[in-house]
N, C-alpha and C positions, 0 to 999 in steps of 0.2 A: 504494500500500500504506500501511497505517497501523500505528502501533506500538500496544502494549498500552494506552498512555495515551490513544489516540485521536488523536494528532497525526500529521501527514503524515510520511512517511519523509524522511530528509535530502535536501537539494537535490542531493547528488552522485548519487543514484540516481533522482531523479524531478524533473520540471520543474514547479514550482508558482509561481503568481503570485497574490497577493491584493491587492485594492484596496478601500479603504473608509475612512471617516473614523472616527477614534477620538473619543469624546466625553468631556468631563469632566462627570461626573454624580455625584450624591450618592446613596448607598444605605446601608442598614444593612450594615456590613461583617462578614462571617463568614469567617474565614480557615481554609482547609483545606490540608493539606500534600500537594499532588499532585506538585509538583516544585519544589524550591528549589535555588538555586545551591550548589555545594559549600562547606562551611565547615570550618575547622580545629577539631578537637575535642581537648581535653586530658583526661587521666584525672580531673582535679579539676574539670571543668566541671559547673556546676549550673544548673538552670533557676530563674530568679528567681521568688519567690513574692510576688504582689501581692494579698492577700486582699480589699482594698477595691475592686479593679478589677472592673467589671461584665463579664459573659461576652460581651456585645455592646456595641460602641461605634458611635455614629453618626459616619461619616467622610465626608469629601469626597475623591474620587480625583483625583490630579494626576500629571503627568509619567509617563505610561505609555510604557515602552520595551520592545521585544522583544529577546530575546537567545537565543543557542544555546550549549549547553554545548560547550566546545572538544573534549572527549574523546568525547562520545556524540552530538553534534548534536541533542540533545533541546531543544526550544524551550520557553522560559518567558518570562513577563512580569515586569518590575520596575516598581513603581509607588510613589508616595508616598501614604500615607493620612493625612489631616489630621483628627484628632478635632475634632468640633464639639459645642458645647453646644446642645442642641435648645431650651433655654429662652431663650438670649440670641442665638444666631446665627440670622439669618433668611436663608434661601435656598430656592428651590423644590426640592422633592424629587419627582422623577418617579416615577410608579407603575411597577411592573414591566411592566405592559401596554404603556404608551407606550414604554418602553425597548426592549422586545422588537421593536417595529415601528419600527426605525430608518429615518430618511429616507435613509441612505446604507448600504444592505445591502452586505455584502462580496461581491465577485465573485472567483471563482477558477477555475483550470483546473489539473488535475494529470494528469500522464502519466508512467508508468514508462518510463524510457529503455531501449531495447534496443540490441543490437549494431548493427542496421541504422540506428538513429538516429545513431549515432556513426561511420558509415561515411565513405568518402572525401569525400562532399559536406558533411559536418560539420553537418548540421542535422536538424530534425525537423518534421513537419507537425502542424498542429493545426486544428480546425474554424474556419472563417472567422468564425462567429458568436462563438466564444469570443475570438478575436483582436480582433474589433471591440469587445467589451465591456471588454477588459483593456488594450489598447495605445492610444496616441494615434492619431488618424485618419491614414490614409495619404494621401499626395498622389498621386491617380490620374492627374495630368497627366504624371508621370514614367514612363519606360518602362524596366524594369518598375517599378511603384510599390514604393518601399522606404524605410526609415528606419533610423537607428542607434539602438539602445536601450542605455543604460548603466544597469546594475542593480547595487546594492550588497547583498550578502548579510549575514546576521546575524553573520558573522565579519569584517565590514568589508572583504571582498574585492570589487573592482570587476570586473564582467563586461561585456563588450561584445558585443552581438548585432546582427545585421542582420535586421530584420523585412521580409520581401518577399512580395508577392502574385504568384503565378505564373500566375494566370488560370484556376486550377482551383477546385474547391470548397473547398480548404483553403488555409491560409497557411503559409509556411515560416519558421521562426525559425532563423537560421544563426549559429553562433559564429565569430568571427574568430580 
């Protein structure tokens, strides 16, 4: 399921895994307010006025980190934008076309967890193809093939899972 903002539902109600490389690229930065972390507002707060500041600044993106709001589990990214002077700073600017065709596209699998997924066996099944794309290669010389996966969520909680191939079409991911 997705939220109104198009982000996946929180990890408590669905199992999601995303793998991909984040890249440091330069683009013309246009900031929109889709979701910002909560800020403290006072009655006397004012938005500063910078009349000589252009509406668009050429920036280089650094230090992208993902976060989740502790109250709503809504996911947002925090990044540093470094303004650059296009006349004096020299660095390659990728066109949007080459940026859209990343060499490392994100791979993901989402599944809404049901009561049967959380039954006495404590695991859920997922397609073998999805597991093969997302998880490290299983050692098939072990019987049954399995491995421990340690995952850190956006709230810095560590989760330990056992990824096991049961010899059927699907793989099973079991929580300890």
